[in-house]
N, C-alpha and C positions, 0 to 999 in steps of 0.2 A: 830295537828300542831305544837309537838313535842313540845319541852322544861318540860317533864314533871317532876316533881319529883324533879323539883328545880335546873336543868343540866341548867349548862350560857356556851351559846355558844361562842366559839373566834373569833377573825378578822379575824384571814383567811380562815375561814371555813364561814363566810360571805360575803368574801369582793375579789373579784376574782381576781386577775391582768391575764394579759397579756403570754399567752402560753410558756414555755419554746421552743426552737429551735429543735429540734428534731439534733442528733450527731450524725452520723454515722459511721461506726466504720474501722475504717484505714484498719486491716487485713481481714476485711468482703471482703473492695470494695476492697481491693489490687488481695482477691480470683476470685471476681467475674469477676476483666481484663485480668487475667493474665491467670486461667484456664476454665475459659466456655465462650462459643461460645460468640459473641455478640447477633448474630439477636437471635437464638436457645434458648437461653440459657441453652446446653447441652452443657456433659463436652470435648474440644478441644482435638477431633484425630486427627493425619494424613488419609487426608491430608488438613493443614494447608493455611490457605490465611490471606491478611490482606490487604487494599482500603488503598487510596490514603492516606487518612487522619489517619491510624497505628492506627484502628483496628480490633483483631483477628476477625478470622473466620472459619467455619469449609466448607468448601466444600462444600459440601454434602448439607445444608444447604441454600446456594447461590443457588447454582443450581434451586434446588425448589423455590427458593422465583425466579430467575428470571422464570422460568414454567409456573410460577401458572398467568396465564390469565384471572383469573374469576373476577366481578365488586366488588362482598363481598368481596376483598382484599386488608387484612390492612397493608399501608406505613408504613413502621413499620420508625422512624428519623433515628436506626441508619444506613438504608442502603437505603434510600431515592437516594442518590446520585450517587449507584452501579447502571446502567445501562444496562450492559456486562456481561458477567466473560470476560473483555476485561479490566474492571476498578480496578481487583484484581489481585496478584502477589503473587505464591504458594510460599511458605515460604521452605530456605533451612535452615532449624534447625540441630542444635547440642545437638549429646545426654548428656546426666548426668549420667557418670557413677555408680554414689554413692545413684540415683533415687533405689527403690527398687516398686515404688508406691503402688498400695492401697494392695502388696499379706503379710506384716507385721505389719497388721490389719482388717487382719478380725475378729476378735474375739471382738472385739473392747475394749481389754481391755489395749489398749497403748494409749499411745498419740498422736496425731497427730501432724507431724511436718510441719509448712504450711510455714517455708523459704526453707523450702528441692522442690529445682523444678526441671521442667521432662530435663528442656534446660540447656546449657550451654551458655559462648561464648570463641568460641575455639583459641582465643589467649590469655586475661587473665582470663579466669578461673571462670569469675561471675554467678552465678546463677539467673535464667530467671525470678524473680520472686516478679518482682514489686517493689523493694526495691533498684534499679541502674539502671538506663537512661539504654534504648536499642535500636539500629535503625536496617535495613534494605535496602540492595540496590535495587534498581528500577529494575534496569539492567536486577541483576541475583535471588534478594529473598536472600542473603546470608543474615544471622541476625551475630550483633556483636555487644557491647554493647561499648554506648558512646566512654568510657575512653579509648576504642583501638585503637577507629579513634583519637580522639587525641593524645595516643598518638606517634601510628607509624602514619602517614603522608604521604597519598600514594594515586598517580592517580589512582589504578589497585585494586580487591579487590583480601584480604591473599586470599581469601578460593579458589572462583578458576582463578584470573587471567585476569578479563573483565574490560575494562575500565568505571571507572564512572566522575561523576559532582559532586560538592555540590547540586544544586539543586535535583542531582536522593535519597539524604540521609533523610529518612524517618523518621520519631521518633516512636515510636510503644506507643499507649497508656500514651500520652505528654498530659500536660495540656493548657488552651485551648488558651493563649497564643499561642502554637501549635500547635493547631490543626488551628486555624484562618490563621498563616501563611503555612500552608499544603492544605488549603480549597483553598487561593489568588493563591496559583504554581498551583491549581489544575485544576482553570479556567481559567488561563494562556494557560496552555499546553492546553487544548480541546478546548479555542479561535485559535489557532493556526494550531490544524491537521482543524481545519475544512475550516484554511482558505487556508490550504495547499492543501485541496480536491475538493473547488470552486477552485482555478491556474488551476489544475492537468485536470479536466473537460471544462474546457473552451481553455487549448493547445489541447488538445482530439477535442476539433471541431474544432480550427482551421485546422488542419492536415487535420481535414475531407476536409476541404471547401479549402483546397490550394490544394486537393488531387482529388476533382472534378474538381475545373476549369483547372489542369493537362489536366484532363481528358477529356474537352470540347477544348481544343487547339489545332490546324492540326498538327496533326505526320508530321512526315520528307516526308512519303510517301509521304500526298496532297501535297506536295511544290517540285517546278520543282528548277531539279537542272541541271546545268548546265557544263559540260565535254568536256577539250578541246584537242581535240585529233593531232597528226600531222601525213601526211603521207611520206612515205618513202621514195618514187619516185620524190613528184614535192618537201616535203617542204612544202608544204602550209597547213596556221592551218582550224581546222572544229569543231565551236564549236556544239555539239551535247544536245541537252534537252529530258528530263525523266520527262514524268508525270507517274505519275502510274494508275493514274482515268482514263485516256484514254488507260490505256493496261489493262485494270479488264472488263471493259464492256458495256464505254461511246462509243457517237460511232464517226468516226475518226474527223477530223475540213478538211473541204471541201477546195477544193482548190479554190474555186473566194476569199477565206481571210473574207470573213464572222467576224469571230474571233471565242471565246471560254470564257470558266468562268477566263483561265487566260489570258486571253487579247489575238488580231488579230493575226492568225497563214497564217503565206506568203505562196503566195499559192507552189506549184509541179511544180522545176520544172526538166526534163532530165537530164543525164550527155551523155547522146548521141546527144543532141543538141543545147550544150553549146559549143559559141566557144571558152570560154577561153584558155578549155582542149585539149591536144597533140591525136592524133594519139594510141600514142604506148601507154595512159592512159584510153584512151577512151576504148582501144581491151579484157582494164582485164573486161571489166563489160562484160553479157550476154546480152545486151542492142545494144550489134556492131553487122555490121554488116558480120561481120567477122565468128561471134556466129552461126553465125544461116545456117543451110543449105538446102537445094530445096529439090524437093519431089522425082529426080533422086538421089540423095545423100540417102536418107533416104529409108530403105529397109520396107516390106509391115507388119513384124513384127514390133512392136511398144512395148515398156516397157514406161512406164511413170515414169519417172528417173528425178533424177534430173537436168541430163546431158540431154532430151528431148527439146526442143525449139522449 
């Protein structure tokens, strides 16, 4: 059972206290956030994208994650808010001319400098290694240091000139407070987009209903139109009613005046029998007696033309 040979146990060997909290190495945490993909844990390589919460990903890893429709798919907490490729923005990064990469340490006999970064701020020149706060613009994807945005205040991007607002600035790998604020903005933005889509659908439905209602209304061809004409000889006015339905194929209204769809039609009156018109006015029409020919005046050879009565 132990304690053989006169050994005396000490107190810390018999009484076990609470476990010490393991402290994460800050350098290792920074390297994991700024040099490796949050989803696949592989090294970041272009094209590099960022979500609305400020996390860095490889674009290939995001595409594979979205295309995986299997039931046993493991939903990673870091990518649970990404529903489509539109939820990520491709970053426009500036290369660091002093960065040599893995070429200088191929044999493993050199010190690997963690402070050197692959990308820098194009304005101030700070390296994007996690020691300084960096931001990107949601409209264009350009990356700058927070110091550059504070020192040079403007409403347009310093690199491409696209205008932006304060809500379009997203902090990369921010603290918990920054992530909570970005999450609220993301939810508000998505809610606005949903409401906008619903309003567009309702407007489209209203336009369709209005177009159908307009098609059901009677057109100008079905409505009687009246036109007043004047006669140069007598100076009298006549009202002529046009109706396309009667001209298209409906039976002509009878002279008895029974009526039609648009109302009762007055019986037709012959101009030759009217007593109000003068003989000179009646002689213009073919129904006048002076326009008719007798059998003696007409020849045996008859041509049916407009002048034959």
